[in-house]
C-alpha positions as CSV (number, residue, x, y, z in Angstrom):
1,M,89.0,100.8,33.4
2,N,86.3,102.4,35.6
3,K,86.6,103.1,39.4
4,A,84.5,100.0,40.3
5,T,86.8,97.7,38.5
6,V,89.9,99.3,40.0
7,T,88.3,99.0,43.5
8,R,87.5,95.3,43.0
9,L,90.9,94.6,41.6
10,F,92.6,96.4,44.5
11,I,90.5,94.8,47.2
12,G,91.0,91.4,45.6
13,G,94.7,92.0,45.5
14,I,94.7,92.9,49.3
15,L,92.8,89.7,50.0
16,A,95.1,87.5,47.9
17,V,98.2,88.9,49.6
18,T,96.6,88.4,53.0
19,A,95.4,84.9,52.3
20,G,98.7,83.9,50.8
21,A,100.8,85.2,53.7
22,I,98.6,83.4,56.2
23,L,98.9,80.2,54.1
24,A,102.7,80.5,53.9
25,I,103.0,81.3,57.6
26,A,100.8,78.5,58.6
27,A,102.8,76.1,56.5
28,A,106.1,77.2,58.1
29,W,104.5,77.0,61.6
30,I,103.2,73.4,61.0
31,A,106.7,72.4,59.6
32,I,108.4,73.7,62.7
33,A,105.8,72.0,64.9
34,N,106.4,68.6,63.1
35,D,110.2,68.8,63.1
36,V,110.4,69.1,59.3
37,F,113.4,71.4,59.6
38,V,116.7,70.1,60.7
39,M,118.1,72.9,63.0
40,S,121.6,73.8,64.0
41,G,121.0,76.5,66.6
42,P,118.8,79.2,65.1
43,D,119.6,78.0,61.5
44,I,117.7,75.7,59.2
45,V,120.4,73.4,57.7
46,A,118.2,70.7,56.1
47,L,114.7,69.4,55.5
48,R,113.6,65.9,56.7
49,A,112.1,64.3,53.6
50,S,108.7,63.1,54.4
51,A,105.2,63.2,53.1
52,I,104.2,66.1,55.3
53,A,107.4,68.0,54.3
54,W,106.4,67.9,50.6
55,V,102.8,68.8,51.3
56,L,103.8,71.8,53.4
57,L,106.3,72.9,50.7
58,G,103.4,72.8,48.2
59,V,101.2,74.8,50.6
60,A,104.0,77.4,51.2
61,A,104.6,77.7,47.4
62,A,100.8,78.2,46.8
63,G,100.8,80.9,49.5
64,G,103.7,82.6,47.8
65,L,102.0,82.5,44.4
66,A,98.9,84.0,45.9
67,V,101.0,86.9,47.4
68,V,102.7,87.4,44.0
69,A,99.2,87.4,42.3
70,G,97.9,89.9,44.8
71,V,100.8,92.3,44.3
72,I,100.3,92.1,40.5
73,A,96.6,92.8,41.0
74,G,97.6,95.9,43.2
75,V,100.0,97.2,40.5
76,V,97.4,96.7,37.7
77,S,94.8,98.5,39.8
78,S,97.2,101.4,40.5
79,I,97.8,101.7,36.7
80,G,94.0,101.6,36.1
81,A,93.6,104.4,38.6
82,L,96.2,106.4,36.9
83,V,94.6,105.9,33.5
84,N,91.2,106.8,34.9
85,T,92.4,110.0,36.6
86,W,94.4,111.0,33.6
87,Q,91.1,111.4,31.8
88,L,89.8,114.0,34.1
89,K,89.9,117.8,33.3
90,S,91.8,118.4,36.5
91,T,95.0,116.3,36.8
92,A,95.3,116.8,40.5
93,W,94.3,113.2,41.3
94,F,96.6,111.9,38.6
95,I,99.6,113.8,39.9
96,A,98.8,112.9,43.5
97,L,98.5,109.1,42.7
98,L,101.7,109.2,40.5
99,L,103.8,111.1,43.1
100,A,102.6,108.8,45.9
101,G,103.4,105.8,43.9
102,I,107.0,107.1,43.1
103,L,107.5,107.9,46.8
104,G,106.4,104.3,47.9
105,L,103.1,105.4,49.3
106,G,101.0,103.9,46.5
107,F,98.9,101.8,48.9
108,F,97.8,104.8,50.9
109,A,97.1,106.7,47.7
110,M,95.0,103.9,46.4
111,I,93.0,103.8,49.7
112,A,92.4,107.6,49.3
113,Y,91.4,107.1,45.6
114,I,88.9,104.3,46.5
115,V,87.4,106.3,49.4
116,A,87.3,109.8,47.8
117,G,88.6,109.7,44.2
118,P,86.5,110.6,41.1
119,D,85.7,108.2,38.3
120,G,87.1,109.6,35.1
121,T,85.3,107.3,32.7
122,G,82.2,109.5,32.3
123,D,82.2,112.4,30.0
124,A,86.1,112.6,29.9
125,P,87.9,114.6,27.3
126,D,90.4,112.8,25.1
127,R,93.9,113.8,26.1
128,T,95.7,112.2,23.3
129,P,97.8,114.6,21.2
130,L,95.9,113.8,18.0
131,A,92.6,114.5,19.6
132,R,93.9,117.9,21.0
133,A,95.2,118.8,17.6
134,M,91.9,118.0,15.9
135,A,89.9,119.9,18.6
136,T,92.0,123.1,18.0
137,P,90.3,125.2,15.4
138,A,92.7,125.9,12.4
């Protein structure tokens, strides 16, 4: 996966998470404004069954699915960036992305990779064990 594909996937994931969150929050806000929730103090204890309640439930579910799809796209783009940087001669970017992901800073690592990271799909050496064994003269 080249850097352009990783970038598109990551930005698409960010947009999907943002749109899904806005959609789900808007559905909840409209539900509160239309008294869809039966409240007992600060707690929601029931829903008033109506057409708008079912529509808003569907809109909130669609927003949730968009958030999940965006997170999956972000994870796939992170894996693509790791595979892309593994192919480089210097593994500094690979180690930085891997450690940042392990430490929970993967979002910031991906931003750094998109802004300044190298594209490892060009003339990359093959790092598979078989290729290394075949490249070593006997």
